[in-house]
C-alpha positions as CSV (number, residue, x, y, z in Angstrom):
1,M,-4.2,-15.6,-86.4
2,A,-6.9,-14.0,-84.2
3,T,-7.2,-15.1,-80.6
4,S,-9.8,-14.3,-77.9
5,G,-7.5,-12.1,-75.8
6,T,-9.3,-13.2,-72.7
7,Y,-8.2,-15.4,-69.8
8,A,-11.5,-15.9,-68.0
9,F,-12.6,-19.5,-68.9
10,N,-14.5,-21.0,-66.0
11,L,-17.2,-23.6,-65.5
12,D,-20.2,-23.2,-63.3
13,L,-21.7,-26.1,-61.3
14,S,-24.1,-27.2,-64.1
15,D,-21.3,-27.2,-66.7
16,I,-19.0,-29.3,-64.4
17,L,-21.7,-31.9,-63.7
18,E,-22.6,-32.1,-67.3
19,E,-19.0,-32.6,-68.4
20,A,-18.5,-35.3,-65.7
21,Y,-21.6,-37.2,-66.8
22,E,-20.5,-37.1,-70.4
23,M,-17.1,-38.4,-69.5
24,A,-18.8,-41.3,-67.7
25,G,-20.9,-42.0,-70.9
26,L,-24.1,-40.8,-69.3
27,E,-26.6,-37.9,-69.5
28,L,-27.6,-35.6,-66.7
29,R,-31.4,-35.9,-66.8
30,S,-33.1,-35.7,-63.4
31,G,-32.9,-33.6,-60.2
32,Y,-31.6,-36.6,-58.4
33,D,-28.7,-36.9,-60.9
34,Y,-27.9,-33.3,-60.0
35,R,-28.1,-33.9,-56.2
36,T,-26.1,-37.1,-56.1
37,A,-23.3,-35.6,-58.3
38,R,-23.2,-32.4,-56.2
39,R,-22.8,-34.6,-53.1
40,S,-20.0,-36.6,-54.7
41,L,-18.3,-33.3,-55.6
42,D,-18.3,-32.1,-52.0
43,L,-17.0,-35.4,-50.8
44,M,-14.2,-35.2,-53.4
45,F,-13.2,-31.8,-52.2
46,L,-12.8,-33.2,-48.7
47,E,-10.8,-36.1,-50.2
48,W,-8.4,-33.5,-51.8
49,Q,-7.8,-31.8,-48.5
50,N,-6.9,-35.2,-46.9
51,K,-4.4,-35.9,-49.7
52,G,-2.1,-33.0,-48.9
53,L,-1.4,-29.3,-48.9
54,N,-3.4,-27.3,-51.5
55,L,-1.6,-24.0,-51.8
56,W,-4.7,-22.1,-52.9
57,T,-6.3,-23.0,-49.5
58,V,-3.5,-21.5,-47.4
59,Q,-4.7,-18.3,-45.7
60,E,-3.3,-15.9,-43.1
61,G,-4.9,-15.4,-39.7
62,S,-4.2,-13.8,-36.4
63,Q,-5.2,-14.2,-32.8
64,T,-4.7,-11.8,-30.0
65,L,-3.8,-13.6,-26.8
66,T,-5.3,-12.9,-23.4
67,A,-3.2,-13.1,-20.2
68,G,-3.8,-16.3,-18.4
69,T,-5.6,-18.0,-21.4
70,S,-3.9,-20.8,-23.2
71,R,-6.6,-22.2,-25.5
72,Y,-8.2,-20.4,-28.4
73,V,-10.9,-22.0,-30.6
74,L,-10.6,-21.0,-34.3
75,T,-13.3,-20.8,-36.9
76,G,-14.9,-23.9,-38.5
77,D,-13.4,-23.2,-41.9
78,Q,-9.8,-23.5,-40.5
79,L,-8.6,-27.2,-40.9
80,D,-5.0,-26.9,-39.6
81,V,-2.3,-24.4,-38.8
82,I,0.9,-24.7,-40.9
83,E,3.1,-22.3,-39.0
84,A,2.8,-19.5,-36.5
85,S,4.8,-16.6,-35.1
86,L,4.4,-14.6,-31.9
87,R,4.2,-10.8,-32.4
88,T,5.0,-8.3,-29.6
89,D,4.4,-4.6,-29.8
90,D,2.0,-5.0,-32.7
91,G,1.9,-1.8,-34.9
92,D,4.9,-0.2,-33.4
93,S,7.4,0.3,-36.3
94,D,10.3,0.6,-33.9
95,K,9.5,-2.3,-31.5
96,Q,7.3,-4.8,-33.4
97,T,9.0,-8.2,-33.4
98,D,7.9,-11.6,-34.8
99,L,9.3,-14.7,-33.2
100,T,8.8,-18.2,-34.8
101,M,6.8,-20.6,-32.6
102,S,7.5,-24.3,-32.5
103,R,4.6,-26.7,-33.1
104,I,4.5,-29.6,-30.6
105,S,2.3,-32.7,-30.4
106,V,-0.2,-33.4,-27.7
107,S,2.2,-36.1,-26.4
108,Q,4.9,-33.5,-26.0
109,Y,2.5,-31.1,-24.4
110,S,1.4,-33.8,-21.9
111,H,5.0,-34.2,-20.8
112,L,5.5,-30.6,-19.9
113,T,6.1,-30.5,-16.1
114,N,4.1,-27.3,-15.3
115,K,1.3,-26.5,-17.8
116,L,0.4,-23.4,-15.8
117,T,3.7,-21.7,-16.3
118,Q,3.2,-18.1,-17.5
119,G,5.5,-16.2,-19.8
120,R,6.1,-15.5,-23.4
121,P,4.5,-18.3,-25.5
122,I,7.0,-20.2,-27.6
123,Q,5.2,-23.4,-28.5
124,F,1.7,-24.4,-29.7
125,W,-0.2,-27.6,-30.4
126,I,-3.4,-28.0,-32.4
127,E,-6.4,-29.7,-30.8
128,K,-8.6,-31.1,-33.5
129,D,-12.3,-31.3,-32.5
130,P,-15.1,-32.4,-34.9
131,G,-16.5,-28.9,-35.1
132,A,-13.3,-26.7,-35.1
133,I,-9.7,-26.8,-34.2
134,A,-8.2,-25.1,-31.1
135,L,-4.8,-23.4,-30.8
136,N,-3.2,-24.1,-27.5
137,V,-0.1,-22.1,-26.5
138,W,2.6,-22.6,-23.9
139,P,3.8,-21.0,-21.7
140,V,0.4,-19.5,-20.8
141,P,0.5,-15.8,-21.9
142,D,1.5,-13.4,-19.1
143,D,0.5,-9.7,-18.9
144,A,4.0,-8.2,-19.4
145,V,3.2,-7.1,-23.0
146,T,0.4,-7.6,-25.5
147,Y,0.9,-10.8,-27.5
148,K,-0.6,-11.6,-31.0
149,I,-0.1,-14.8,-33.0
150,N,0.1,-14.5,-36.7
151,Y,-0.4,-17.9,-38.4
152,Y,-0.9,-19.5,-41.8
153,Y,-3.7,-22.1,-41.9
154,I,-5.4,-24.5,-44.3
155,Q,-8.9,-23.3,-45.2
156,R,-11.6,-25.7,-46.0
157,V,-12.8,-25.6,-49.6
158,E,-16.2,-24.0,-49.8
159,D,-19.3,-26.2,-50.4
160,T,-20.7,-26.3,-53.9
161,G,-24.1,-25.0,-52.8
162,S,-27.4,-25.5,-54.5
163,P,-27.7,-23.0,-57.4
164,A,-26.4,-24.5,-60.6
165,S,-25.0,-21.1,-61.5
166,N,-22.5,-21.3,-58.6
167,N,-18.8,-21.4,-59.4
168,V,-16.7,-23.8,-57.4
169,D,-14.0,-22.7,-54.9
170,I,-11.0,-24.1,-56.8
171,P,-8.5,-22.5,-59.3
172,A,-9.0,-23.1,-63.0
173,R,-5.9,-25.3,-63.2
174,F,-7.7,-28.0,-61.1
175,M,-10.8,-28.1,-63.4
176,P,-9.6,-31.1,-65.5
177,C,-8.8,-33.0,-62.3
178,M,-12.2,-32.1,-60.9
179,A,-14.2,-33.2,-63.9
180,A,-12.2,-36.5,-64.2
181,G,-12.6,-37.2,-60.5
182,L,-16.3,-36.5,-60.5
183,A,-16.8,-38.7,-63.6
184,Y,-15.0,-41.5,-61.7
185,Y,-17.2,-41.0,-58.6
186,I,-20.3,-41.1,-60.8
187,S,-19.1,-44.3,-62.7
188,I,-18.8,-46.3,-59.5
189,K,-22.3,-45.2,-58.4
190,R,-24.0,-46.0,-61.7
191,P,-24.0,-49.7,-62.8
192,E,-24.3,-48.8,-66.5
193,A,-21.1,-46.8,-66.3
194,S,-19.0,-49.2,-64.2
195,D,-17.0,-50.5,-67.1
196,R,-15.5,-47.0,-67.5
197,A,-14.5,-46.8,-63.8
198,P,-10.9,-48.2,-64.2
199,L,-10.1,-45.9,-67.1
200,L,-11.7,-42.9,-65.3
201,K,-9.7,-43.7,-62.2
202,Q,-6.5,-43.7,-64.2
203,V,-7.3,-40.4,-65.8
204,Y,-8.3,-38.9,-62.4
205,D,-5.0,-40.0,-60.8
206,E,-3.0,-38.6,-63.7
207,Q,-4.9,-35.3,-63.6
208,W,-4.4,-35.1,-59.8
209,N,-0.7,-35.6,-60.2
210,L,-0.4,-32.9,-62.8
211,A,-2.5,-30.4,-60.8
212,A,-0.7,-31.1,-57.5
213,D,2.7,-30.7,-59.2
214,A,1.6,-27.4,-60.6
215,D,0.4,-26.3,-57.2
216,R,3.6,-27.0,-55.3
217,D,5.8,-24.2,-53.9
218,K,8.4,-23.2,-56.5
219,S,10.8,-21.5,-54.1
220,S,14.4,-22.7,-54.0
221,F,15.4,-25.1,-51.2
222,Y,19.1,-25.6,-50.3
223,M,20.6,-28.3,-48.1
224,V,24.0,-27.6,-46.6
225,P,25.9,-30.5,-45.0
226,G,27.1,-29.8,-41.5
227,G,29.2,-31.5,-38.9
228,Y,32.4,-31.5,-41.0
229,S,35.6,-29.6,-40.3
230,R,38.0,-28.5,-42.9
231,V,41.7,-29.4,-42.2
């Protein structure tokens, strides 16, 4: 049996919108149909990032620290920092060391007795402003050595953009979920498709669960009970 031998199936923006409209029992006819569906798709991507951790959006970043400066504004595409480590002697194969930093809440930071204490940073908290997040470290970096923070962050999903030939910034395994979700969004906006909304919502939720489960970390996790002594 002959097969294609390729693994490159993808949908551009026009294909995605057309598929979603067909699932909703409608036809994509006007420029307004295109604009309103594209807007719904961008809103849905933001919804996905509110639902939880999407592994394909996890990226690595770094920030060189300046002595006496505790607050560092990150770029607007960075939504949150998952974990961070402090690197000293960056680039020196004999001395370079990474030390895990602890994330604290703003409440824990507010309870620190002296926020101007300088030394090797061991903790950080994330300040979430409307435009961009800021990485705040404590203690305030001193000038004993050069410090650099390496961190993993959640990157915002790219906007769909205007050209219908654009591809969307999601992995192929999420395409069934994307089409179902967009079809549901369209159905609740169009009265003639409202009778399909309950079914499309069910399909959307099912596809989300399948995609989210496939996107989870597959590494092994072990729990070892402690606090017991052997007699």
